C-alpha positions in Angstrom: 127.2 -12.4 205.2 123.9 -13.2 206.9 120.8 -11.5 205.7 118.9 -9.2 208.1 115.2 -9.6 208.8 113.0 -8.0 206.1 116.0 -7.4 203.9 115.0 -6.9 200.3 117.1 -8.3 197.4 117.7 -6.1 194.4 119.0 -7.5 191.1 121.2 -4.8 189.3 122.1 -5.4 185.7 124.8 -3.0 184.4 126.3 -3.0 180.9 129.6 -2.8 182.8 130.5 -2.6 186.4 133.8 -0.8 185.6 134.2 2.5 187.4 132.0 5.2 185.9 129.2 7.6 186.8 126.4 5.1 187.3 128.6 2.7 189.2 130.0 5.5 191.5 126.4 6.7 192.2 125.2 3.1 193.0 128.2 2.5 195.3 127.5 5.8 197.1 123.8 4.8 197.6 124.6 1.3 198.7 127.3 2.4 201.1 124.9 4.9 202.8 122.0 2.4 203.0 124.1 -0.4 204.3 122.5 -3.7 205.0 118.9 -2.5 204.4 119.2 -4.2 201.0 121.0 -7.2 199.5 122.4 -6.5 196.0 123.0 -9.0 193.3 125.1 -7.4 190.6 125.4 -8.6 187.0 127.7 -6.9 184.5 127.0 -7.7 180.9 130.7 -7.4 180.1 131.7 -9.3 183.2 133.8 -6.4 184.5 133.4 -5.8 188.2 136.1 -3.2 189.0 133.6 -0.9 190.8 133.1 -3.5 193.5 136.1 -2.0 195.1 134.0 1.1 195.9 131.5 -0.9 198.0 132.2 -0.8 201.8 132.2 -3.7 204.3 128.6 -3.0 205.4 127.2 -3.6 201.9 125.6 -7.0 201.4 126.3 -7.8 197.7 127.2 -10.7 195.4 128.7 -10.5 191.9 127.4 -12.8 189.2 129.2 -13.6 185.9 127.7 -15.0 182.7 129.4 -16.4 179.6 126.8 -15.8 176.9 127.3 -14.9 173.2 126.0 -11.3 173.3 125.1 -11.5 169.6 122.4 -14.1 170.1 119.7 -11.8 171.6 116.7 -14.1 171.2 118.6 -17.2 172.3 119.8 -15.5 175.4 116.5 -14.1 176.6 115.7 -17.5 178.2 119.0 -17.5 180.0 118.4 -14.0 181.3 114.9 -14.8 182.5 116.1 -17.8 184.4 118.9 -15.8 186.0 116.3 -13.1 187.0 114.1 -15.7 188.7 117.0 -17.5 190.3 118.1 -14.3 192.0 115.0 -14.4 194.2 115.1 -10.6 194.0 112.1 -8.4 194.8 113.1 -5.9 192.2 115.1 -5.7 188.9 117.0 -2.6 188.1 118.6 -2.2 184.7 121.1 0.5 183.7 121.4 2.1 180.3 121.2 0.6 176.8 123.5 -2.3 177.4 121.1 -3.9 179.9 117.8 -3.5 177.9 117.9 -7.1 176.8 117.4 -8.1 180.4 114.5 -5.7 180.6 113.0 -7.5 177.6 113.5 -10.9 179.2 111.6 -9.7 182.3 108.7 -8.3 180.2 106.2 -11.2 180.5 105.5 -12.4 184.0 108.7 -11.1 185.5 109.5 -9.2 188.7 108.9 -5.5 189.3 111.3 -3.6 187.1 113.0 -0.2 187.3 115.2 1.2 184.5 117.8 3.9 185.0 119.2 5.8 181.9 122.2 8.0 182.3 123.1 8.8 178.8 124.5 7.4 175.5 127.6 6.2 173.9 129.3 7.8 170.9 127.0 6.1 168.4 124.0 8.1 169.7 125.8 11.4 170.2 124.1 13.2 167.3 120.7 11.4 167.2 118.7 8.5 168.6 119.1 5.4 166.5 115.6 4.3 165.3 116.1 0.6 166.0 117.2 1.4 169.6 114.2 3.7 170.0 111.8 0.9 169.1 113.6 -1.6 171.2 113.5 0.7 174.2 109.8 1.3 173.7 109.2 -2.5 173.8 111.7 -3.5 176.5 110.7 -0.7 178.9 107.0 -1.2 178.6 106.6 -2.6 182.1 109.4 -0.5 183.8 108.0 1.6 186.6 109.6 4.0 186.8 112.1 4.8 184.1 114.5 7.0 186.0 116.3 10.0 184.4 118.9 12.1 186.3 118.8 14.9 183.7 116.2 17.2 182.2 117.4 16.6 178.6 117.0 12.8 179.1 113.6 13.3 180.5 112.6 15.2 177.4 114.0 12.4 175.2 112.1 9.8 177.1 108.8 11.6 176.6 109.3 13.1 173.1 111.3 10.3 171.4 110.7 7.1 173.4 107.1 8.1 174.1 107.1 6.9 177.6 104.1 8.3 179.5 105.1 10.7 182.3 103.3 8.6 184.8 106.0 6.0 184.3 109.0 8.4 184.5 110.9 9.7 187.5 113.4 12.5 187.6 116.1 11.9 190.3 119.1 14.3 189.9 122.5 13.1 190.9 124.0 14.3 194.1 127.3 14.2 196.0 128.5 14.8 199.6 129.3 18.4 199.0 131.3 18.8 202.2 133.6 16.0 201.1 134.7 18.0 198.1 135.0 21.4 199.7 138.5 20.9 201.1 142.1 21.8 200.1 144.1 19.5 197.9 146.5 17.0 199.3 149.9 18.8 199.4 151.9 15.6 199.0 149.9 14.5 196.0 150.3 18.0 194.4 154.0 18.0 195.0 154.4 14.6 193.4 152.6 16.0 190.3 154.9 19.1 190.1 152.2 21.5 191.2 152.5 24.5 193.5 154.7 26.8 191.4 151.9 29.2 190.7 151.2 28.0 187.2 147.4 28.0 186.6 145.9 24.5 186.5 143.0 23.4 184.2 141.7 20.0 185.2 139.2 17.4 184.3 138.0 14.0 185.6 136.8 11.6 182.9 137.1 8.1 181.6 139.4 8.2 178.6 136.7 7.1 176.1 135.9 8.5 172.6 132.6 10.2 173.7 134.5 12.3 176.3 136.5 13.8 173.5 139.5 14.8 175.6 141.3 15.4 172.3 139.1 18.5 172.0 140.3 19.6 175.5 143.9 19.1 174.6 143.6 21.0 171.4 141.8 23.9 173.2 144.5 23.8 175.9 147.2 24.0 173.2 145.6 27.3 172.0 145.5 28.7 175.5 149.1 27.7 176.5 150.4 29.3 173.3 149.5 32.7 174.9 150.0 32.1 178.6 151.5 29.6 180.9 149.2 26.9 182.2 149.1 23.2 183.0 146.4 20.6 182.1 145.6 17.7 184.5 143.5 14.8 183.2 142.3 12.3 185.9 141.1 9.0 184.6 142.0 5.9 182.7 140.7 4.3 179.5 141.5 3.0 176.0 142.2 6.5 174.6 145.3 7.0 176.8 148.0 6.4 174.2 146.2 8.3 171.4 145.8 11.3 173.7 149.4 11.2 174.8 150.5 11.2 171.2 148.2 14.1 170.4 149.8 16.1 173.2 153.2 15.4 171.7 152.0 16.3 168.2 150.8 19.7 169.6 154.0 20.3 171.5 152.2 20.4 174.9 153.2 17.1 176.3 155.4 18.8 178.9 152.4 20.6 180.3 149.7 17.9 180.1 149.7 15.5 183.0 147.8 12.2 182.8 147.2 11.5 186.5 145.5 8.1 185.9 142.9 6.6 188.2 142.5 8.5 191.5 140.1 6.9 193.9 139.5 10.1 196.0 139.4 12.9 193.5 138.9 15.4 196.3 142.6 15.0 197.0 143.3 16.9 193.8 140.2 19.1 192.9 141.3 21.9 195.2 144.5 22.3 193.1 142.5 23.1 190.0 141.9 26.7 189.0 139.4 25.8 186.3 137.4 22.6 185.7 136.9 21.7 182.0 134.4 19.4 180.2 134.9 18.7 176.5 132.5 15.7 175.9 130.5 15.1 172.8 127.7 13.8 175.0 126.8 14.2 178.7 123.6 14.3 180.7 124.1 15.2 184.4 127.8 14.4 185.1 128.6 13.6 188.7 132.1 14.9 188.1 130.7 18.3 187.4 128.7 18.4 190.7 132.0 17.4 192.5 133.8 20.3 190.8 131.0 22.7 191.7 131.1 21.5 195.4 134.8 22.1 195.3 134.1 25.8 194.4 135.5 25.6 190.9 134.6 27.8 187.9 133.9 25.6 184.8 134.7 25.9 181.1 132.5 23.4 179.2 130.9 22.6 175.9 127.1 22.9 175.9 125.8 19.3 176.1 123.1 17.7 178.2 122.2 19.6 181.4 125.6 21.3 181.9 124.5 24.9 181.4 121.4 24.6 183.7 123.4 22.8 186.3 125.9 25.6 186.7 125.3 28.8 188.6 124.1 31.7 186.5 127.4 33.6 186.5 129.2 30.5 185.0 126.9 30.1 182.0 128.7 32.5 179.7 131.6 30.0 179.8 129.5 27.1 178.5 130.3 27.2 174.8 129.5 25.7 171.4 130.9 22.2 170.9 134.1 23.6 169.3 137.8 23.6 170.1 138.2 27.4 169.6 135.1 28.3 171.7 136.3 26.1 174.6 139.7 27.6 174.4 138.2 31.1 174.5 136.2 30.1 177.6 139.3 28.8 179.4 141.3 31.9 178.5 138.6 34.2 179.7 138.5 32.5 183.1 142.3 32.4 183.4 142.4 36.2 182.7 140.4 37.2 185.9 141.2 35.6 189.3 138.5 37.5 191.0 135.9 36.3 188.5 137.0 32.7 189.0 136.5 33.1 192.8 133.0 34.6 192.4 131.9 32.0 189.9 133.4 29.2 192.0 131.6 30.4 195.1 128.3 30.6 193.2 128.7 27.1 191.9 129.5 25.7 195.4 126.4 27.4 196.8 124.2 25.9 194.1 125.7 22.4 194.6 124.8 22.6 198.3 121.3 23.8 197.6 120.3 21.5 194.8 122.7 18.6 194.4 123.6 17.4 197.9 123.5 13.6 198.1 120.9 13.3 200.9 118.0 14.0 198.6 119.3 11.5 196.0 119.8 8.8 198.6 116.3 9.2 200.0 114.8 9.0 196.6 116.7 5.8 195.7 115.8 4.3 199.1 112.2 4.8 198.2 112.8 3.4 194.7 114.5 0.2 196.0 111.6 -0.3 198.5 108.9 0.4 196.0 107.6 3.4 197.8 106.2 6.5 196.0 108.8 9.1 195.1 108.4 12.6 196.5 109.6 14.3 193.3 109.0 12.7 190.0 109.2 15.5 187.4 111.9 18.1 186.5 111.2 21.6 187.7 108.7 23.5 185.7 111.3 26.1 184.6 113.5 23.4 182.9 115.0 24.9 179.7 
């Protein structure tokens, strides 16, 4: 693909380019901005599954490296040479797994932006001191360090001690109209839906930090008292263990593992309740999609989830506990009119605050090196 005049090259370094929240957001932005930028994409783990999300109008190239990831100091020279060889005008690193590339760029490198979306299971309870110090060093030249959530913004200022002048708050956004549509009847039929049984659903990678075992255990408590069905959309290493848990709890017949679904809007409309059971989240894109679909949400209280949801939904954001989550699900199942009111309020808030147009405009400015219009969370952040 030929470059266009005045096209900027952006070097993106992800810990992985498997499908996940940061990768979906990047693909959305790149698809909307088209050939305005050329994207060089590096995945530290050499997985590039999310490339399938990029449309034909996106100018991108994938780069693979075969380095021993344990040899941090020895690899810095390789990373630095790769950065310079990309001829990029800007380096963007994503999350902890790419911070070594930030360090390699520290002295005499190219303009650098770092985007932090959250943490793995090892940092669920607290920030690891070694990583805190490493981030302070590696991100010393990053301008800005971008946070999509208010809780992350506070961590960056209070724990990482990054000056606010080098931080930017860019909340995630989605095409709200895309998700405000009925479910695909053929897909629903293939999954055995449509018999009137209430459906609790979630969309998540099957990874430990998503703690879908908590959701299955909470669902087992609910279904012991009333009929319901649980749909889990996503793939990952936890699939077999979660399936065994459902069998052990005698709910395997009512738990459906849908697997990967490229267009989740084909199924969201079939959910009666959206559920989140993660040990750690910040500003999950899947939650905004559920809100845009007009769903009420039962969730544990992590990251920005409570403040993201409309006020009527907040009583159903619970302690990080199986029983509390089960009670929230049961409470919503008990009142169809309440679910409708909460879902409508969530959809209205998604359209007002989390539509993708504002997010794409902000990232366009970020890619081009222009000043951002909004750099701090709202003053009323909890």
